[in-house]
C-alpha positions as CSV (number, residue, x, y, z in Angstrom):
1,X,86.3,129.1,132.0
2,X,87.6,127.8,128.3
3,X,91.2,128.8,129.2
4,X,91.0,126.5,132.1
5,X,90.6,123.1,130.3
6,X,94.0,122.6,129.6
7,X,94.7,122.9,133.4
8,X,91.5,120.7,134.2
9,X,92.2,118.1,131.7
10,X,95.9,117.4,133.4
11,X,94.7,117.3,136.6
12,X,91.8,114.7,136.0
13,X,94.2,112.4,133.9
14,X,96.7,113.3,137.0
15,X,94.7,112.3,139.5
16,X,93.7,108.7,137.9
17,X,95.9,107.9,136.0
18,X,97.8,105.9,139.0
19,X,95.0,104.2,139.9
20,X,93.3,102.6,136.9
21,X,93.1,98.9,137.7
22,X,89.2,98.8,138.4
23,X,87.1,96.5,136.5
24,X,88.8,94.8,133.3
25,X,88.4,94.8,129.7
26,X,85.1,93.6,127.4
27,X,86.3,89.9,128.0
28,X,83.8,88.6,125.9
29,X,85.4,89.9,122.5
30,X,88.3,88.3,122.7
31,X,89.9,91.0,120.7
32,X,88.9,93.6,123.1
33,X,89.9,91.1,126.0
34,X,94.0,92.0,125.9
35,X,93.8,95.4,125.8
36,X,96.3,97.7,128.5
37,X,93.9,99.0,130.7
38,X,96.3,101.2,132.4
39,X,95.1,103.9,129.9
40,X,92.8,106.5,130.4
41,X,92.2,109.8,127.4
42,X,90.5,112.8,128.0
43,X,89.5,115.4,125.1
44,X,87.5,118.4,124.8
45,X,86.2,120.2,122.0
46,X,84.4,123.2,121.8
47,X,82.3,124.8,119.5
48,X,84.9,127.2,118.2
49,X,87.1,124.4,116.9
50,X,89.4,124.5,120.0
51,X,90.8,120.8,120.9
52,X,92.2,120.1,124.6
53,X,93.4,116.7,125.6
54,X,95.6,114.7,128.2
55,X,96.6,111.2,128.3
56,X,95.8,108.8,126.2
57,X,93.9,111.1,124.2
58,X,95.5,110.2,120.8
59,X,95.2,106.0,121.1
60,X,92.8,104.7,118.9
61,X,89.7,102.6,120.4
62,X,86.7,100.2,119.4
63,X,84.4,102.8,119.9
64,X,81.7,100.1,119.9
65,X,78.3,101.3,120.9
66,X,78.8,104.8,120.8
67,X,78.2,104.0,116.6
68,X,75.1,104.0,117.9
69,X,74.6,107.5,117.9
70,X,75.5,107.8,114.1
71,X,74.0,105.0,113.0
72,X,70.6,106.6,115.2
73,X,71.9,110.0,113.6
74,X,71.5,108.4,110.0
75,X,67.8,107.0,110.6
76,X,66.8,110.5,112.1
77,X,67.5,112.0,108.5
78,X,65.5,109.6,106.4
79,X,62.5,108.5,109.1
80,X,62.6,110.0,112.2
81,X,58.7,110.0,112.8
82,X,57.9,106.8,111.5
83,X,61.4,105.5,113.6
84,X,59.6,105.3,116.6
85,X,56.5,102.8,115.2
86,X,59.6,100.5,115.2
87,X,61.9,101.4,118.6
88,X,60.8,102.8,121.6
89,X,62.5,106.0,123.7
90,X,62.2,104.4,127.4
91,X,65.2,103.5,129.4
92,X,65.1,100.0,129.6
93,X,66.1,98.6,133.5
94,X,67.7,95.5,132.0
95,X,70.9,94.4,130.8
96,X,71.6,95.4,127.0
97,X,71.3,92.7,125.5
98,X,68.1,91.2,126.9
99,X,66.1,88.9,125.1
100,X,63.2,88.5,127.8
101,X,62.2,92.1,127.9
102,X,62.1,92.0,123.9
103,X,59.7,89.4,124.4
104,X,57.6,91.0,126.7
105,X,57.1,93.7,124.2
106,X,56.5,91.9,121.1
107,X,59.8,92.7,119.5
108,X,59.4,96.6,119.5
109,X,63.0,97.6,121.6
110,X,62.7,100.2,124.6
111,X,65.3,102.5,123.1
112,X,67.4,102.3,120.2
113,X,70.5,102.0,122.3
114,X,70.3,98.7,123.9
115,X,71.4,96.0,121.3
116,X,68.0,95.2,120.0
117,X,67.2,99.2,119.2
118,X,70.4,99.4,117.4
119,X,70.0,96.5,115.5
120,X,66.8,97.7,114.4
121,X,68.5,100.9,113.6
122,X,70.9,99.1,111.7
123,X,68.0,97.5,109.6
124,X,67.0,100.4,109.1
125,X,70.1,101.3,107.0
126,X,70.1,98.4,105.7
127,X,66.8,99.2,104.2
128,X,68.3,102.6,102.8
129,X,72.1,102.2,101.9
130,X,73.8,99.7,99.6
131,X,76.6,99.8,102.5
132,X,75.3,100.1,105.2
133,X,77.9,100.0,107.5
134,X,80.1,102.1,105.0
135,X,77.4,104.6,105.7
136,X,78.4,105.0,109.2
137,X,81.8,104.9,108.5
138,X,81.2,108.1,106.0
139,X,79.5,109.8,108.6
140,X,81.7,109.8,111.4
141,X,84.5,110.8,108.9
142,X,82.9,113.7,107.9
143,X,82.2,114.7,111.3
144,X,85.5,114.5,113.2
145,X,87.2,115.4,109.7
146,X,89.3,112.7,109.4
147,X,89.0,110.4,106.5
148,X,91.8,107.8,108.2
149,X,89.3,106.5,110.6
150,X,88.8,103.2,109.8
151,X,87.6,99.5,111.0
152,X,89.1,96.7,113.1
153,X,88.6,94.3,111.3
154,X,89.9,92.0,113.9
155,X,87.4,93.4,116.4
156,X,84.3,93.3,113.9
157,X,85.3,89.1,113.2
158,X,86.0,88.6,117.0
159,X,82.5,90.3,118.0
160,X,80.8,88.7,114.7
161,X,82.3,84.9,116.1
162,X,80.6,85.6,119.4
163,X,77.8,87.2,118.6
164,X,75.0,84.4,119.0
165,X,73.0,86.5,121.7
166,X,72.8,89.2,118.9
167,X,71.5,86.8,116.1
168,X,69.2,85.5,118.4
169,X,67.7,88.9,119.2
170,X,67.8,89.7,115.5
171,X,65.6,86.5,114.7
172,X,63.6,87.1,117.7
173,X,62.6,90.8,116.5
174,X,62.3,89.4,112.6
175,X,59.8,87.0,114.6
176,X,57.4,89.7,115.2
177,X,57.5,91.6,111.8
178,X,59.8,94.4,112.8
179,X,62.8,93.2,110.7
180,X,62.9,93.8,107.3
181,X,66.7,92.3,106.0
182,X,68.3,89.0,106.5
183,X,68.9,88.6,110.4
184,X,72.4,87.7,109.9
185,X,73.2,90.3,107.6
186,X,71.7,93.1,110.0
187,X,74.2,91.5,112.7
188,X,77.1,91.2,110.7
189,X,76.5,95.4,109.9
190,X,76.2,95.9,113.7
191,X,79.5,94.4,114.6
192,X,81.3,95.9,111.5
193,X,79.6,99.5,112.3
194,X,80.6,98.8,116.3
195,X,84.6,98.3,115.3
196,X,84.7,101.6,113.9
197,X,88.4,102.5,115.9
198,X,89.0,106.3,116.6
199,X,90.7,108.3,119.4
200,X,89.6,110.4,122.1
201,X,90.1,113.5,120.2
202,X,88.3,112.4,116.8
203,X,85.4,111.4,119.6
204,X,85.3,114.7,120.8
205,X,85.3,116.6,117.4
206,X,82.6,113.8,115.9
207,X,80.5,114.6,118.5
208,X,80.6,118.5,117.8
209,X,77.3,118.4,115.9
210,X,75.4,117.5,118.8
211,X,76.9,120.3,121.1
212,X,75.9,122.8,117.8
213,X,72.2,122.7,117.1
214,X,73.3,119.5,114.9
215,X,75.9,121.6,112.3
216,X,79.4,120.9,111.9
217,X,80.8,123.6,113.2
218,X,84.0,123.7,111.0
219,X,82.0,123.1,107.8
220,X,79.0,124.7,108.9
221,X,76.9,121.5,107.2
222,X,73.6,120.9,109.1
223,X,73.7,117.0,110.0
224,X,70.3,117.0,111.7
225,X,67.8,119.6,112.1
226,X,68.2,121.6,115.7
227,X,65.1,119.6,116.9
228,X,66.5,116.5,116.0
229,X,69.4,117.1,118.1
230,X,67.1,118.0,120.7
231,X,65.6,114.7,120.8
232,X,69.0,112.6,120.1
233,X,70.5,114.3,123.1
234,X,67.3,113.6,125.2
235,X,67.8,110.1,124.6
236,X,71.5,109.5,125.2
237,X,70.7,111.6,128.5
238,X,68.0,108.8,129.3
239,X,69.1,105.9,127.6
240,X,72.5,106.2,126.6
241,X,74.6,104.5,129.5
242,X,72.7,101.0,129.6
243,X,71.2,100.5,132.9
244,X,73.2,102.6,134.3
245,X,71.6,106.2,132.4
246,X,69.5,107.1,135.7
247,X,72.7,107.0,138.0
248,X,74.9,109.0,135.4
249,X,72.2,111.3,135.1
250,X,72.3,111.7,138.6
251,X,75.9,112.2,139.0
252,X,76.8,113.6,135.5
253,X,74.0,115.4,134.3
254,X,75.0,115.8,130.2
255,X,73.8,113.7,127.5
256,X,76.3,110.8,126.9
257,X,76.9,107.2,125.3
258,X,79.0,104.7,126.5
259,X,80.6,101.4,124.6
260,X,82.3,98.7,126.1
261,X,85.7,99.6,124.1
262,X,85.9,102.0,127.5
263,X,84.8,105.0,125.5
264,X,82.4,107.6,126.5
265,X,81.2,110.4,124.3
266,X,79.1,113.4,126.7
267,X,77.5,116.4,125.0
268,X,76.9,119.8,126.9
269,X,74.7,121.6,124.5
270,X,76.0,124.7,123.1
271,X,79.2,124.6,124.5
272,X,81.6,121.2,124.0
273,X,81.9,117.5,122.7
274,X,83.8,115.2,125.5
275,X,85.3,112.0,124.8
276,X,87.1,110.1,127.5
277,X,88.1,106.5,126.9
278,X,89.3,103.8,129.7
279,X,89.0,100.4,128.9
280,X,88.3,98.7,132.3
281,X,84.5,97.9,132.7
282,X,82.4,98.2,135.5
283,X,79.4,95.8,136.3
284,X,77.3,97.2,133.8
285,X,79.6,97.9,130.9
286,X,80.6,101.2,131.3
287,X,83.9,102.6,131.9
288,X,84.9,102.9,135.4
289,X,87.9,105.6,134.9
290,X,85.6,107.2,132.1
291,X,82.7,108.0,134.7
292,X,85.1,109.3,136.7
293,X,86.8,111.6,134.6
294,X,83.6,113.0,133.6
295,X,82.4,113.0,137.0
296,X,85.4,115.1,137.8
297,X,85.5,117.3,134.5
298,X,81.7,118.2,135.9
299,X,82.7,119.3,139.0
300,X,85.7,121.3,138.2
301,X,83.7,123.0,135.3
302,X,80.2,123.3,136.9
303,X,78.7,122.6,133.5
304,X,75.1,121.1,133.4
305,X,72.1,120.9,131.3
306,X,70.1,121.4,134.5
């Protein structure tokens, strides 16, 4: 199968490249609003270190909520069991920035991939690292084996200037006693790690530890243990696409995490990591063409966790 990946990625790109007008970029973050949405990148990284790509796979994009996977990985390293006293592991069924659900559930976010949950995870990092936003960047650089990956500070500042809802979420969590640090500092850190910029190739490489029992194939270093890797993949499968998680588990069947920058990181355990990117988002905040690309990739490879 692996020798067919170059042909498959090229085929998917060619089938979709002239139909990228669906959806629109995330216009509530002004720096992302004017991105040319007629772009599509696809990259596959296999456990033996091979990379297969097509389209705009080398173009850096704002990873946004995909950064939550790496932040959660750092939190797993330090307090996995205690973590679940502060955030749950259930699909939300509501918008990723809902305050209503958070109020009803007394400041305990439904899962670590909605904004409320990611803010709690970021608070954990703020309590355990002197430079928490840099800790996420350091991890990503290590995973992708690329020391040049960095923040897009224009995106970070743009997001922070329009972070009123996230600040409201942080203050609400704080009012229930589930935030240890200053809400403004936590949200600033959150916006900064969301503004990390990577290409599809870098992201596919960075996700390989999740397909390889927690181990970086290139260096043989374990980031998290095998059991934690399985649990993290399970949360990605059930909660990784906002309130479209169930639909994408049905349509694609892989653990994945989407971001409003248009990227999607997907994992086929024991085999490969995939990143697709296209900036046009559907009504739930997921890349319209990215989802189509993953559906085609699953169809053409017949790979599934089920």
